[in-house]
N, C-alpha and C positions, 0 to 999 in steps of 0.2 A: 511815767507813772511812779508815784512814790512807793517805797518799800514798806512792808509791815515791820513794825518794831519787834525786837526779840520778845518783849513782854507780851505783846499781842499774840505772837505765834505760840508762845508757851500756853497762853490761856485757851487758844483754839484747840491745841493738842493736849490739854489737860487729861489725865487718865480717867478722871471721873466722868468726863463727857464721852468716853468711848469713841474717839474720832475715826478709828479704822474699822475695817471689816472684821468679822468674827473668825478667829482661827478654827480649823477643824479639830475637835477634841479627839483624844486617842481612841475613844470607843465608838466613833460615828460609823465607821465601816462595819463593825460588828452589828450595830443597830440596823443599818440598811440591809445587811444579810438576813437578820431576823425578820424584818418586815417582808422581804422577798419570800422567805420560807413560809411565813404565815399566809401571805397572799396566795401562794401556790396551793396550800392546803385548803384554801377557801375558794379555789377556782377563780381567783382574781388575776387577770392578765397583767403582763408587764407594763402596758401603757397606762393602766389605771393607777397602779401603786407607784410607778415611777413618776407620773405627773403629780400626784399628791405629794410625794416626798420632795420633788423638785420645787414646787410652789412653797412648801413650808420652809425649805432650806434657803430659798431666795428671800423670803420674809425675814428669816433669821440673819440675813446679811453675811452668809458664809460661803463664798465662792470656792474655798479650798474643799469644803465638804461637798459642794456641788460636783467638783471634779472627781472625787472618790465615788460619788453616786453614779456618775456617768460611766466610770471605769468598771464598776461592779455590774451595771446593767448590760454592758456591751462586751464583757469578757467572753472570749471564744467566738466572737461574732466577726463578720466580714467588715472590710473598710466601709462599704456602702451602708451597712447597718450602723456602724459607729457614727458616720456622718449624719445619718437620719436622726439618731437620738440626740446628737449635738444640735441639730436644727430644731428638734422638739424642745430642747432646753431653751433655745433662743426664743421660740414662739411663746412658750410658757412665761418666760421672763418678761416678754413684751406685754402679755395680757395681765401680768401681775401689777403693771403700772396702774391699772384701774382699781386695784384693791389696796395697794400699799405704797404707791407713789413712784416717781421716776428715779430718785437717787439710788435706791437699792438695786434696781434693775441695771442702772449704769455700772455700779460697783461689781455686781455678780457677773453680768455678761462680759464685761471687759476683762476681768481676771480669769473667767472661765475660758474665754478664747485664747488668752495668753498661755494658759496651762495645757491646752490641747496639743497633741502631736502634730507636727507640720503637715503630714499627709492627710490628716483630718481637716485642718484649717484650709488647706488648698482646695478642698471639696465643698466648702461652705458657700451658700448663695451670696451673691454680692449685689443683686438688683432689688431695690425696694418694691413693695407690693401695695403700699397704702397711700400713694400720692393721690390727692384730690384733683380731679379734672372735671370740666363741664359735662363730659360724657358719663363719668362713673358716679357722680353724686346721687342721682336717683336710685341706683341699685344699692349704694351704701346705706341710704336712708331706709330703704325697704328692708334690707337685712337687719338693720338695727331694730326696726319696729317689730319684725317677725320674732327676733330673739327675745325682745322685751316681753312681748305677749306670751311667748312660750313659757317664760319663767314666772311671770306674775299673774297670768289669767286666773280668775276672773276679775282681778283687782288692778289691772294694768292702767286703766284710765283714772281710777280713783287715786292711785299712787302718783301719777303724773301731776294731777291737780294739787295734791298735798305738797309735793316737792316744789311746785311753782309758788306756793305760799311762802316758802322759805326764801326763795329768790327766783324770779321769773326765768332766769337763764339756767337754773340748776337742772331741770329736766331736759332742756335743750342740749346742754353739754353732755349729760349722761347718755341720752339716746343717740345723738348724732355723732359725738366723738368717741364715746366709750363703747356703747353697744353696736353702733354702726361701723366704725372704722377700726375698732380695736378687738372687741370680743368676738364679733362674727368674723369668719375666715375670709380673707380676700382671695381672688383667683390666683392660681400659680402663675409665675412668670415663665416665659420660654427659657429653656436651658437652666432653669433653677430646680431645686429639689422641692417638690410640692408637699410640704408638711402641712397637713390639715389637723388642727386640734379637735375641732368638731364640738357638737352640742354637749355631749355627755362629759367629755374631759374638761370643757370650759366650766361646767358646774362643779366638778371635782376640784379644779384649781381654785375656784372661788371659795369653796368651803375650807380648803387647806390654808389658803393665804389669810383669810379672815380669822380662822381659829388661831393661827400662830401669831397674828397681830394682837389679839385680845381686845376687849373693850367694845366689841361690835356684835354682841350676841344676836340682836334682831336681824342683822344682815346674814349671819350664819344660818339662822332659821329660814330666811327667805331663800337662800341658795340650796339648802337641803330640800325644801319644797320644790325648788326649781329643778333639781336633779330628778325628783319623782315625776314631775310634770313632763320631763323629756320622754318618759316611757308612757305616761298616761295619754299624751296628745299625739303620740306616734312619731315625733321628730327624731327620737333616738334611733328609730328603725327605718327612717326614710332612705330612699335609694341613694341619696347623696351622702349619707352618713356611714362611716365605717363602724362595724360592730365592735364594741368595747367589751371584751371578756370580763365578766364580773360586775359590769356597770349596773345591771338591774338589781343585783344583790346589794350593792352599795347604796341603792336607793331605798332599801328596807330599813326598819329600825335597827336590826342587828348589824347590817352592813354599815350604816352611818355611824353607829357607836364605835365600830372597829376603825373606821376612817378617822374619826375625831381622836381616837386613842393613839393611832400611829403618829398623828400630828403632835399630840401632847408629848409623846416620847422623843420626837425629834427636837422639840423646843427644850425639853428637859436636858437632853444630851448636849446640844450645841450651846445652850445657855448655861452649862455647867451647874445645873440645879438652881439657878437664880431666875429662871423663867425667861420670858421673851426678851429679845434685844430690840424689839421694834420701838417701844416707847417706855423703857423701864424708869422707875423712879430712881434718882440717884442722890447721894448726899455729898456735900462738900467735906464732911467729916468721915475719913476712911474707916473710923471705928464703928460707924453705924451701918 
């Protein structure tokens, strides 16, 4: 295989193209601490605010910040709890693929794992849970349809038809690959740590990822309604779902405003006041 020329390598790694991950700014830990304090005063539990902050941080492509977030959330906690929250980060990162693409998840989860203490890494699950087999395809399709209906009812069929007009395979991919085998939680594997994100946190992750991405306001609206519908249709309180402290409040106007606000602050901090790193406009002229 031929090698890349020095000129091409220089162009790929040009500073204006921001080729690397986003470093953790000096104030990001203080920001996470502030968010935690605000969450506690509003009776929002750790899983809710941590999931939102994780999704926003992954969207901002900052694995160094992600490590600081995990350290803050698990300070004074047991090894088992530290492993659990590391697994939660990994599941959130996987679900973020459906909102902001594969590359940032690869970046963040790879560097996140590399930065964890060896005793935490040794406890992480190693068996995949999302392999397709002839036996599990029907249940995956069923989970996807159920989640789709829960989020978009009573417009779930109308939306599928609209998406199909853009491309006939668009709703097929969204429902079968994204909602079925990614957003909905697969069964836990034997001897693995069963981290279930669940219906409520999935909506919170969607809102945070999309808000940090920018440019997708209609999708933010859809998932804010999706969070509300989790409580309206009873799926948030189903026997199979874990109670998410503060989730019902986050589904209100006041709670959703706070949720969007903490995402904005994470974007502002990690982006050093220049906004999102997801798809920023850049100039070849460094003076602009």
